C-alpha positions as CSV (number, residue, x, y, z in Angstrom):
1,M,0.8,-15.1,2.0
2,N,-0.2,-16.5,5.4
3,Q,-3.8,-15.6,5.9
4,S,-3.6,-15.9,9.7
5,K,-1.0,-13.3,10.4
6,P,-1.8,-9.6,10.4
7,V,-0.8,-7.8,7.2
8,P,2.2,-5.5,7.8
9,S,2.4,-2.0,6.4
10,P,4.4,-1.7,3.2
11,C,5.8,1.6,4.4
12,V,9.6,2.0,3.8
13,D,9.9,5.5,5.5
14,I,10.2,7.3,2.2
15,C,7.1,9.4,2.4
16,A,6.5,11.7,-0.6
17,L,3.6,11.7,-3.0
18,D,4.1,12.0,-6.7
19,S,1.9,14.0,-9.1
20,N,-0.7,11.1,-9.1
21,D,-1.0,11.1,-5.3
22,V,1.0,7.9,-5.0
23,C,3.8,7.5,-2.4
24,I,7.2,7.1,-4.1
25,G,8.3,4.8,-1.3
26,C,5.5,2.3,-0.7
27,R,3.4,3.0,-3.9
28,R,0.2,3.4,-2.0
29,T,-2.2,6.2,-2.8
30,A,-2.8,8.9,-0.2
31,I,-6.2,7.4,0.5
32,E,-4.8,3.9,1.0
33,I,-2.2,5.3,3.4
34,G,-4.8,7.2,5.4
35,R,-7.1,4.2,5.7
36,W,-4.5,1.5,6.2
37,W,-5.0,1.0,9.9
38,E,-8.8,0.9,9.4
39,M,-8.7,-1.7,6.6
40,T,-9.4,-5.4,7.1
41,D,-6.5,-7.8,6.3
42,E,-8.4,-8.7,3.1
43,E,-8.4,-5.1,2.0
44,K,-4.7,-4.7,2.8
45,R,-3.9,-7.8,0.7
46,K,-5.8,-6.3,-2.2
47,V,-3.8,-3.0,-1.8
48,L,-0.5,-5.0,-1.8
49,K,-1.5,-6.7,-5.0
50,E,-2.4,-3.3,-6.5
51,I,1.1,-2.0,-5.4
52,T,2.7,-4.8,-7.4
53,V,0.8,-3.7,-10.5
54,R,1.9,-0.1,-9.9
55,E,5.5,-1.2,-9.5
56,T,5.5,-2.8,-12.9
57,A,3.8,0.2,-14.5
58,K,6.5,2.6,-13.4
């Protein structure tokens, strides 16, 4: 990932939370979605890595 560009939102416009409060579209938690625009790029990159883990755990 290019560290100099802003980190884009992983939103795919499928916005619904599952029973674990994780979006079925982007796989972010409700808290991560709410904080996304306040997060630093470093925090966003960490969330993107966690999303990858959630995807494989489906």
